[in-house]
C-alpha positions as MATLAB code, in Angstrom:
seq = 'XXXXXXXXXXXXXXXXXXXXXXXXXXXXXXXXXXXXXXXXXXXXXXXXXXXXXXXXXXXXXXXXXXXXXXXXXXXXXXXXXXXXXXXXXXXXXXXXXXXXXXXXXXXXXXXXXXXXXXXXXXXXXXXXXXXXXXXXXXXXXXXXXXXXXXXXXXXXXXXXXXXXXXXXXXXXXXXXXXXXXXXXXXXXXXXXXXXXXXXXXXXXXXXXXXXXXXXXXXXXXXXXXXXXXXXXXXXXXXXXXXXXXXXXXXXXXXXXXXXXXXXXXXXXXXXXXXXXXXXXXXXXXXXXXXXXXXXXXXXXXXXXXXXXXXXXXXXXXXXXXXXXXXXXXXXXXXXXXXXXXXXXXXXXXXXXXXXXXXXXXXXXXXXXXXXXXXXXXXXXXXXXXXXXXXXXXXXXXXXXXXXXXXXXXXXXXXXXXXXXXXXXXXXX';
ca = [
      38.483    9.824   -8.463;
      36.823    8.004  -10.783;
      35.973    8.876  -14.501;
      33.340    6.314  -15.907;
      33.243    6.215  -19.943;
      30.261    7.229  -21.440;
      29.645    4.369  -23.425;
      30.510    1.830  -20.106;
      27.401    3.974  -18.574;
      25.241    3.478  -21.783;
      25.723   -0.339  -21.908;
      24.906   -1.177  -18.405;
      21.777    1.200  -18.724;
      20.807   -1.015  -21.692;
      21.565   -4.484  -19.540;
      19.668   -2.935  -16.588;
      15.917   -4.227  -15.877;
      13.318   -1.908  -16.298;
      10.875   -3.827  -14.696;
      11.339   -6.655  -12.225;
       9.580   -8.922   -9.101;
      10.742   -8.847   -5.373;
      10.076  -12.286   -4.249;
       8.296  -12.779   -0.655;
       7.606  -15.938    1.705;
       4.808  -16.506   -0.647;
       3.124  -15.598   -4.609;
       0.649  -13.312   -2.596;
       3.411  -11.682   -0.977;
       5.396  -10.742   -4.435;
       6.045   -6.985   -5.268;
       6.735   -5.858   -9.071;
       8.713   -2.785   -9.593;
       8.986   -0.715  -12.557;
       6.331    0.621  -15.247;
       2.853    1.698  -13.829;
       3.638   -0.046  -10.364;
       4.189    1.437   -7.120;
       5.203   -0.287   -3.749;
       4.824    1.499   -0.200;
       7.772    1.058    2.229;
       7.677    2.551    5.700;
       9.766    3.735    8.026;
      13.671    3.325    7.561;
      16.999    3.866    9.556;
      15.701    5.890   12.367;
      17.639    5.453   15.436;
      14.835    6.466   18.250;
      11.329    5.330   18.359;
       8.534    7.472   19.866;
       5.127    7.314   21.461;
       2.525    8.616   23.501;
       3.067    6.862   26.030;
       6.581    6.534   26.636;
       7.942    9.482   24.563;
      11.393    9.647   22.214;
      13.897    7.075   23.049;
      16.613    4.863   21.570;
      15.273    2.026   19.743;
      15.145   -1.658   20.502;
      15.009   -5.045   18.702;
      11.206   -5.515   20.396;
      10.324   -2.016   18.645;
      11.618   -2.934   15.135;
      10.064   -6.041   15.594;
       6.698   -3.770   16.391;
       7.432   -1.783   12.921;
       8.000   -5.069   10.928;
       4.414   -6.287   12.834;
       2.670   -3.720   11.373;
       4.475   -3.769    8.350;
       2.997   -7.029    7.693;
      -0.657   -6.249    9.109;
      -1.198   -3.565    6.344;
      -1.323   -4.806    2.669;
      -0.798   -1.371    1.832;
       2.578   -1.730    2.951;
       4.489   -4.005    0.449;
       8.220   -4.580    1.426;
       9.772   -4.744    4.649;
      11.893   -1.025    5.154;
      15.267   -0.294    7.344;
      12.697    0.440   10.332;
      14.268    1.824   13.898;
      17.658    0.472   14.947;
      17.695   -2.149   17.325;
      20.304   -0.072   19.920;
      20.176   -2.953   22.509;
      21.849   -5.085   20.295;
      25.363   -5.043   19.267;
      26.086   -3.795   15.647;
      28.234   -7.001   15.266;
      24.996   -9.143   16.086;
      22.343   -6.755   15.349;
      21.879   -7.770   11.785;
      21.104  -11.263   12.775;
      18.402  -10.460   15.059;
      16.752   -8.473   12.576;
      16.891  -10.209    9.707;
      15.402  -13.438   12.042;
      12.451  -10.753   13.200;
      11.618  -10.336    8.972;
      11.881  -13.936    8.375;
       9.721  -15.043   11.343;
       6.958  -12.519   11.408;
       6.532  -11.560    7.793;
       6.185  -12.773    4.230;
       7.092   -9.414    2.780;
      10.631   -9.262    0.662;
      12.969   -8.088    3.209;
      15.579   -5.427    3.603;
      19.232   -5.973    4.432;
      21.614   -3.516    5.372;
      25.022   -3.265    3.465;
      27.394   -3.244    6.950;
      30.107   -5.187    5.413;
      30.365   -8.293    3.146;
      29.863  -10.783    6.255;
      27.222   -9.295    7.648;
      25.044   -9.432    4.091;
      26.535  -13.035    3.939;
      25.264  -13.699    7.360;
      22.065  -12.244    6.470;
      21.594  -14.434    2.516;
      22.167  -17.129    4.328;
      19.319  -17.110    7.155;
      17.174  -15.863    3.686;
      17.749  -18.922    2.168;
      16.945  -21.318    5.134;
      13.939  -19.277    5.518;
      12.522  -19.686    2.097;
      14.019  -23.052    1.478;
      16.763  -22.284   -1.258;
      19.399  -23.629   -2.431;
      22.227  -20.515   -3.396;
      21.295  -20.967   -6.853;
      17.672  -20.575   -6.740;
      18.241  -17.828   -4.174;
      20.558  -15.814   -6.908;
      17.874  -16.962   -9.611;
      15.401  -14.248   -8.388;
      15.834  -10.992   -6.040;
      14.870  -11.679   -2.472;
      15.830   -8.588   -0.609;
      16.947   -5.353   -0.982;
      19.450   -3.002    0.131;
      19.561    1.031    0.131;
      23.008    2.557   -0.752;
      23.343    6.398   -0.067;
      26.007    8.289   -1.688;
      27.959   10.782    0.642;
      27.295   13.719   -1.487;
      29.030   15.737   -3.014;
      30.451   12.820   -5.401;
      31.853    9.923   -2.749;
      30.557    6.370   -2.629;
      32.067    5.386    0.343;
      34.019    1.605    0.870;
      30.902    0.103    2.627;
      28.396    1.525   -0.112;
      30.500    0.221   -2.747;
      30.885   -3.528   -1.336;
      27.348   -3.518   -0.878;
      26.888   -2.720   -4.494;
      29.315   -5.468   -5.174;
      27.536   -8.190   -2.700;
      24.124   -7.492   -3.712;
      24.615   -7.376   -7.620;
      26.360  -10.768   -7.808;
      23.924  -12.148   -5.939;
      21.342  -11.093   -8.187;
      19.471   -8.984   -4.948;
      18.247   -5.397   -5.647;
      20.241   -2.082   -4.766;
      18.405    0.899   -4.614;
      20.970    3.870   -5.117;
      19.945    6.339   -3.594;
      22.628   10.111   -3.323;
      21.916   12.190   -0.560;
      21.567   15.394   -2.229;
      20.248   18.425   -0.020;
      20.373   21.188   -1.676;
      22.799   23.981   -0.121;
      24.641   22.075    1.732;
      25.525   18.395    0.433;
      24.141   19.466   -3.557;
      24.589   22.973   -5.149;
      21.814   25.411   -4.117;
      19.430   25.405   -6.953;
      17.057   22.478   -7.823;
      18.500   21.979  -11.748;
      22.203   21.969   -9.926;
      20.865   19.477   -7.184;
      19.561   17.151   -9.638;
      22.472   16.954  -12.191;
      24.450   16.060   -8.979;
      22.510   13.824   -7.790;
      21.839   11.563  -11.316;
      25.730   11.851  -11.888;
      25.900    9.738   -8.658;
      23.345    7.605   -8.870;
      24.674    6.537  -12.438;
      27.840    6.144  -11.179;
      26.367    3.365   -8.411;
      24.095    2.070  -11.143;
      27.482    1.551  -13.682;
      29.137   -0.278  -10.829;
      26.055   -2.912  -10.087;
      25.690   -3.665  -13.843;
      29.757   -4.103  -13.750;
      29.736   -6.753  -11.445;
      26.283   -8.406  -13.104;
      24.850   -7.432  -16.141;
      21.103   -7.385  -15.134;
      20.806   -7.206  -11.928;
      17.886   -5.499  -10.618;
      18.498   -1.718   -9.640;
      16.716    1.050   -8.334;
      17.175    4.961   -9.628;
      16.660    6.431   -6.087;
      16.277   10.226   -4.852;
      16.080   11.963   -1.736;
      16.492   15.723   -2.958;
      15.284   18.534   -0.915;
      16.651   21.763    0.367;
      18.170   22.328    3.796;
      16.858   25.264    6.157;
      19.556   27.683    5.424;
      19.169   29.784    9.232;
      19.929   26.510   10.244;
      21.445   23.794    7.810;
      18.720   20.957    9.098;
      16.455   19.266    6.284;
      13.873   20.363    5.339;
      10.822   17.944    3.198;
       7.601   18.674    2.063;
       8.762   21.837    0.730;
       8.482   23.229   -2.604;
      11.632   22.094   -3.033;
      11.171   18.295   -2.585;
       8.264   18.296   -4.906;
      10.297   19.889   -7.903;
      13.193   18.000   -7.363;
      11.037   14.816   -7.153;
       9.254   15.720  -10.519;
      12.638   16.164  -11.896;
      14.533   12.940  -10.284;
      11.080   10.662  -11.935;
      11.609   12.097  -15.367;
      15.100   11.870  -14.925;
      14.536    7.835  -14.235;
      12.002    7.457  -16.996;
      15.108    9.079  -18.903;
      17.256    6.354  -18.167;
      14.323    3.468  -18.054;
      14.619    2.206  -14.535;
      12.496    1.924  -11.809;
      12.769    4.881   -9.529;
      12.267    5.216   -5.627;
      11.223    8.139   -3.825;
       9.965    9.185   -0.448;
       7.245   10.670    1.868;
       9.407   12.880    4.001;
       8.443   15.572    7.308;
      10.772   17.275    9.230;
       8.049   17.598   12.050;
       9.113   16.714   15.696;
       5.636   15.207   16.527;
       2.864   13.151   14.888;
       0.937   16.581   14.256;
      -0.507   18.744   11.836;
       2.858   19.646   10.045;
       4.112   16.025   10.118;
       0.943   15.495    7.939;
       1.086   18.058    5.602;
       4.808   17.744    5.117;
       4.069   14.239    4.213;
       1.167   14.922    1.754;
       3.255   17.354   -0.018;
       6.092   15.252   -0.109;
       3.854   11.876   -0.949;
       2.341   13.993   -4.071;
       5.473   15.218   -5.224;
       6.424   11.586   -5.333;
       3.579   10.129   -6.529;
       2.888   12.581   -9.100;
       6.275   12.475  -10.350;
       5.484    8.319  -11.617;
       7.245    7.017   -8.056;
       7.837    2.809   -7.985;
       9.114    2.889   -4.721;
       8.130    5.304   -2.248;
      10.168    4.541    1.032;
       9.709    6.349    4.435;
       6.112    6.148    3.793;
       4.834    5.223    7.601;
       5.928    6.311   10.848;
       8.501    8.433    9.563;
       9.309   11.548   11.904;
      12.085   14.418   12.870;
      13.581   14.128    9.714;
      14.804   10.362    9.613;
      15.813   10.756   13.224;
      12.421    8.641   14.987;
       9.928    6.277   13.963;
       6.824    7.470   15.602;
       3.917    4.755   16.309;
       1.388    7.141   16.094;
       2.777    8.762   12.785;
       2.616    4.725   11.007;
      -1.013    4.904   11.577;
      -1.923    8.218   10.252;
       0.421    7.716    7.672;
      -1.384    4.241    6.668;
      -4.431    5.931    6.454;
      -3.158    8.370    3.681;
      -1.415    5.635    1.853;
      -5.055    3.916    1.763;
      -6.391    6.748    0.512;
      -3.527    7.031   -2.309;
      -4.632    3.476   -2.935;
      -8.491    4.018   -3.613;
      -7.432    6.805   -5.722;
      -5.817    4.324   -7.857;
      -8.649    2.246   -8.331;
      -9.861    2.629  -12.217;
     -13.502    3.605  -11.940;
     -16.203    1.441  -13.409;
     -18.299    3.170  -15.724;
     -20.979    0.058  -16.869;
     -24.557    0.471  -17.204;
     -25.192    0.113  -13.205;
     -21.876    2.050  -12.159;
     -23.673    5.612  -14.040;
     -26.714    4.791  -12.605;
     -29.279    5.584  -15.428;
     -31.997    3.630  -13.512;
     -31.341    5.289  -10.119;
     -31.587    8.626  -11.317;
     -34.832    7.718  -13.552;
     -36.485    6.544  -10.091;
     -35.651    9.300   -7.769;
     -37.827   12.005   -7.785;
     -36.875   15.523   -8.112;
     -35.746   17.039   -4.996;
     -35.475   13.478   -3.149;
     -32.930   11.506   -1.995;
     -31.467    8.389   -2.713;
     -30.503    6.977    0.575;
     -32.922    4.142    0.588;
     -33.302    3.445   -3.353;
     -32.384    0.227   -4.660;
     -29.078    0.720   -6.023;
     -28.162    2.579   -2.822;
     -29.229   -0.521   -0.791;
     -27.436   -2.817   -3.013;
     -24.149   -0.923   -2.343;
     -24.046    0.949    0.887;
     -21.737   -1.637    2.820;
     -18.697   -0.953    0.409;
     -19.373    1.837   -1.750;
     -17.194    4.365   -0.183;
     -13.455    4.226    1.580;
     -13.736    3.181    5.121;
     -11.351    4.885    6.900;
      -8.866    3.692    9.807;
      -8.535    6.528   11.667;
     -11.028    9.340   10.833;
     -13.885   10.549   12.776;
     -17.047   11.425   10.936;
     -19.131   12.147   14.117;
     -20.859   15.346   14.397;
     -18.819   16.971   17.250;
     -21.668   15.879   20.134;
     -21.002   12.532   19.270;
     -17.151   13.126   19.466;
     -17.156   14.650   22.616;
     -19.308   12.162   23.870;
     -17.266    9.370   23.236;
     -14.232   11.534   24.559;
     -12.804   13.748   21.938;
      -9.916   11.972   20.979;
      -7.355   13.682   17.983;
      -6.135   11.740   15.538;
      -3.563   11.298   16.989;
      -4.706    9.923   20.359;
      -7.036    7.543   18.444;
      -3.899    6.050   16.338;
      -2.478    5.113   19.432;
      -5.087    3.089   20.439;
      -5.208    1.724   16.441;
      -1.682    0.504   16.847;
      -2.007   -1.293   20.433;
      -4.681   -3.298   19.335;
      -3.110   -4.608   15.939;
       0.016   -5.821   18.252;
      -2.038   -7.390   20.757;
      -3.904   -9.375   17.956;
      -0.915  -10.115   15.924;
      -0.264  -13.671   14.794;
       3.203  -14.109   13.185;
       2.982  -16.387   10.234;
       3.304  -20.162   10.186;
       6.965  -21.260   10.398;
       8.008  -25.046    9.965;
       9.474  -26.176   13.034;
      12.758  -27.643   11.140;
      13.349  -24.271    9.490;
      12.983  -22.178   12.792;
      16.042  -24.663   14.144;
      17.531  -24.375   11.427;
      17.510  -20.250   11.957;
      18.048  -20.797   15.614;
      21.248  -22.277   15.279;
      22.666  -20.419   12.858;
      22.169  -17.477   14.543;
      23.856  -19.400   17.865;
      26.910  -20.434   15.336;
      27.223  -16.979   14.080;
      27.010  -15.385   18.003;
      29.205  -17.693   19.025;
      31.960  -17.111   16.748;
      31.468  -13.349   17.340;
      29.152  -12.273   14.350;
      30.330   -9.943   11.894;
      32.011   -6.414   12.253;
      31.153   -3.755   10.567;
      33.167   -2.931    7.731;
];
């Protein structure tokens, strides 16, 4: 047990940045975290993948790459994620191929697991190769991040502590996230669960700043409740939303960016998965979240990444993005002249104001079908999930990876071949 001095915690919180930029391969891919900024990140850490065609199965490297492709395709996904596990690749080599996939298929800031200093060092080296950075240039800015989960209650294990140290030392971002499920790993009351969450988060944040004052770090939360009849995690609950509101307030209290989640316990991309996602997401958004993880494709309490759910979630994230846009209220938008030009009891379909704007006036849905019943039935009567199935397939079929310099490609391949021949790096 470690008891951390109160003054030390205050000093480390003062050194942790309240806002910073995560860097991608191009300036357009950079992401600001903190303040009023919000970043969406897709499914993370699922051991399985599922789709309507093949059902649920263990994740493979190709499944990982497909999620990366989808995340690169959609602007509303801002950074790469823990994704789904590539279980067809041995763990001592998996980090090489997953890191390569992110660097080859995406320009966005990438995720690296903290599974031992050797694996982290490999992934850092590969990032430097792909981004054309020296060690000093790499350590000046955050290019990648990791997620640190506590073993609640009140435990940070060796791999997680080592991950905090490795990322802080290199100036890369850690997301310190207690895993506090009320009634199981945390007190059954939400205030009690938040107290435990806060203590565990402060411990990880303090360690990061002891290693490297000013290292980028996020206050993470993953507080919800469990089903007291089975012990299974529950999400999208009133308790989840209240905990999100509390977590956001605690993060602002210590002036750090906050990571929240959009989660569901549903086993299928169905109505339950949608309403639980939306309750979780609204809890995070209204709580002031800066980084919302599991925002696309998360299913079965995190055990499965769903291709159809990914697309359904993107529809909701794009709707959030539209809501976030501030309204323009100049004279043209207030439409005084248009109102005066239309006779009482008439309509605005054909007036000049509408004709000038109708093509871009409203959000164009990705999945939703707004046709009437007859048109919908004549076109096959497909559900939203079935339409989502067609959409992800079309995106993957048309996907083109960002261009990579031939010399950089050769360096990455040579690095992977060399480290593979050396046995890769075991999990610490």
